[in-house]
C-alpha positions in Angstrom: -7.4 16.9 -8.4 -6.5 13.8 -10.5 -9.9 12.8 -11.7 -9.9 11.2 -15.1 -6.1 10.5 -15.1 -4.5 7.1 -15.3 -1.5 6.4 -13.1 1.0 3.5 -12.9 2.8 2.8 -9.6 5.6 0.3 -9.3 6.0 -1.6 -6.1 2.3 -1.1 -5.2 2.1 -3.9 -2.7 4.7 -2.5 -0.3 4.0 -0.1 2.6 4.7 3.1 0.7 3.4 1.8 -2.5 0.1 0.9 -1.0 -0.2 4.4 0.5 0.5 6.0 -2.8 -2.1 3.8 -4.6 -4.7 4.7 -2.0 -4.1 8.4 -2.1 -4.1 8.5 -6.0 -7.3 6.5 -6.0 -8.9 8.8 -3.4 -8.1 11.8 -5.7 -10.1 10.2 -8.5 -7.2 8.6 -10.4 -7.5 5.2 -12.2 -4.5 3.4 -10.7 -2.6 0.5 -12.1 0.1 -0.9 -9.9 2.7 -3.6 -10.0 3.9 -6.2 -7.6 6.5 -8.9 -7.8 6.5 -11.2 -4.7 3.6 -10.1 -2.5 0.7 -11.2 -4.6 -1.6 -11.5 -1.5 -1.1 -7.9 -0.4 -1.6 -6.6 -4.0 -4.8 -8.6 -4.3 -6.1 -7.4 -0.9 -5.5 -3.8 -1.8 -7.3 -4.2 -5.1 -10.3 -5.8 -3.5 -10.4 -3.1 -0.7 -10.2 -0.2 -3.1 -12.5 -1.7 -5.7 -15.2 -2.3 -3.0 -15.1 1.4 -2.1 -15.7 2.4 -5.8 -12.1 3.1 -6.9 -10.8 2.0 -10.3 -7.6 0.1 -9.5 -5.9 -2.9 -11.1 -2.8 -4.8 -10.0 -0.3 -6.4 -12.4 2.6 -8.9 -11.9 5.9 -7.3 -13.1 9.6 -7.8 -12.7 10.9 -4.3 -13.2 14.2 -5.8 -14.5 12.3 -7.4 -17.4 12.6 -4.8 -20.2 10.2 -6.5 -22.6 7.8 -7.3 -19.8 7.6 -3.5 -19.0 6.9 -2.7 -22.6 4.2 -5.3 -22.8 2.6 -4.1 -19.6 2.6 -0.5 -20.8 0.7 -1.5 -23.9 -1.7 -3.7 -21.9 -2.5 -1.0 -19.4 -3.2 1.5 -22.2 -5.5 -1.0 -23.9 -7.3 -1.9 -20.7 -7.4 1.4 -18.7 -6.3 4.1 -21.1 -3.1 6.1 -21.8 -0.9 6.5 -18.7 -0.7 10.1 -17.6 1.3 9.5 -14.4 4.2 7.2 -13.6 5.4 6.7 -10.1 8.7 4.8 -9.8 8.4 3.5 -6.3 9.7 -0.1 -6.4 13.0 -0.5 -4.5 15.0 -2.5 -2.0 17.4 -1.9 0.8 20.1 -3.8 2.6 21.6 -2.9 6.0 25.3 -3.9 6.0 28.7 -2.1 6.5 30.8 -1.3 3.5 33.4 -4.0 4.2 30.7 -6.7 4.0 29.1 -5.6 0.8 29.8 -8.1 -1.9 29.7 -7.5 -5.7 26.4 -9.3 -5.9 24.9 -7.0 -3.2 26.1 -3.9 -5.1 24.7 -5.2 -8.4 21.4 -6.1 -6.9 21.0 -2.6 -5.3 21.8 -0.8 -8.5 19.7 -3.2 -10.6 16.5 -2.8 -8.6 16.8 0.8 -7.5 18.3 2.3 -10.7 18.1 0.0 -13.7 14.5 -1.0 -12.9 13.5 2.6 -12.8 15.2 3.2 -16.1 13.6 0.2 -17.9 10.1 1.0 -16.6 10.4 4.7 -17.5 11.6 3.9 -21.0 8.6 1.7 -21.5 5.9 4.1 -20.2 7.4 7.4 -21.4 6.9 6.4 -25.1 3.2 7.1 -24.8 3.7 10.4 -22.9 6.1 11.6 -25.6 3.6 10.6 -28.3 0.8 12.6 -26.5 3.2 15.4 -25.5 2.1 15.3 -21.9 2.7 13.4 -18.7 4.2 13.4 -15.2 6.8 11.2 -13.6 7.6 11.0 -9.9 10.6 9.0 -8.7 11.0 7.9 -5.1 14.4 8.8 -3.7 15.7 8.7 -0.1 17.3 11.0 2.3 20.1 8.4 2.4 21.2 9.7 -1.1 21.0 13.4 -0.1 22.6 13.7 3.4 25.7 12.4 5.2 24.0 9.7 7.3 25.0 6.4 8.8 23.4 4.3 6.0 24.6 1.5 3.7 26.9 2.9 1.0 25.4 0.9 -1.9 21.9 2.0 -1.0 22.9 5.7 -0.6 24.7 5.5 -4.0 21.6 4.0 -5.7 19.3 6.6 -4.2 21.7 9.4 -5.3 21.3 8.1 -8.8 17.6 8.6 -8.6 18.1 12.3 -8.2 20.5 12.5 -11.1 18.2 10.5 -13.3 15.3 12.9 -12.3 17.1 16.1 -13.2 18.6 14.9 -16.5 15.3 13.3 -17.6 13.3 16.4 -16.7 15.6 18.5 -18.9 15.2 16.1 -21.8 11.5 15.6 -21.6 10.5 19.2 -20.9 10.2 19.8 -24.6 7.3 17.3 -24.6 5.5 18.9 -21.7 6.5 16.0 -19.4 7.5 16.9 -15.8 9.9 14.8 -13.8 10.3 15.2 -10.0 11.5 13.2 -7.1 9.9 12.8 -3.7 12.7 12.1 -1.1 11.5 10.7 2.2 13.4 10.5 5.4 12.8 7.6 7.8 9.3 6.3 7.7 7.1 4.1 9.8 7.0 0.8 7.8 8.6 -0.2 4.6 12.4 -0.3 4.2 12.8 1.7 7.3 11.8 -1.3 9.3 15.4 -2.6 8.6 17.0 0.3 10.4 18.5 -0.7 13.7 16.6 0.7 16.8 19.7 2.7 17.8 19.7 4.6 14.4 16.0 5.1 14.5 16.3 6.9 17.8 19.3 8.9 16.6 17.2 10.0 13.6 14.4 11.3 15.9 17.0 13.2 18.0 18.2 15.1 14.9 14.7 15.5 13.3 13.0 18.8 14.1 9.7 17.1 14.5 11.3 14.3 16.6 9.5 11.4 14.8 9.5 9.2 11.8 7.3 10.1 8.9 4.2 8.2 7.8 3.9 6.6 4.4 0.6 8.5 3.9 2.4 11.8 4.3 4.8 10.9 1.5 1.9 9.7 -0.6 0.2 13.1 -0.3 3.4 14.8 -1.6 3.5 12.3 -4.5 -0.1 13.0 -5.4 0.5 16.8 -5.3 3.5 16.4 -7.6 1.5 14.3 -10.0 -1.4 16.8 -10.2 -2.0 20.0 -12.1 -1.5 22.2 -9.0 2.2 21.5 -9.3 2.3 22.3 -13.0 5.4 24.6 -12.7 7.4 22.3 -10.4 9.9 20.3 -12.5 13.4 18.7 -12.0 13.1 19.0 -8.2 14.1 16.5 -5.5 11.7 17.5 -2.7 12.7 16.2 0.7 10.0 15.1 3.2 12.0 14.3 6.3 10.5 16.2 9.2 13.5 18.6 9.2 17.0 17.1 9.2 
């Protein structure tokens, strides 16, 4: 489905990021992915997939480094080819009540989850506009779409992902570039590990499937949105939450 395409995934060393990289690689995509802190996980994933014949490459990147993102976009194009697919997956979460959120906490949440997405997209979309084709998938969260017992600053940042997606899709449509968001509910692993056990059980009570999702299930949705089978899906925030 994605054979011959080049993808770039931010936050490729995390639980969801690794799942996305593996599914894209399985579908025949050449996958570049970034990491910031977990170099060991990034290296292990690269070795594992390379040994199975996949074309993958990890890169160190701070997504808040604007010039670093531009340089990396140019480097990947030189080393692997023009990037057809951008997956904005990198993000963080904090579990704390509103009264305890400090200004620095708020700024960190907005910087990593929103500003980083903006900076990386701006760097990589230049080539897509020049070639008049491309696909962007942003990773949102059910926290930004439903009234849930979640940290306010995290919900706000993830709401911004959806607004960014819709506005960018409208602007880039003239260049034949699609922009969508995959919006997971609670997952096994990743940022969901920070959710208190009480809230995890509460989620399952309200979920029609009575369970948390798997990172691999979200990765399958991301791969579908990135491929040609979804060529008329644009400006959508598609929830994958088991039915809340």
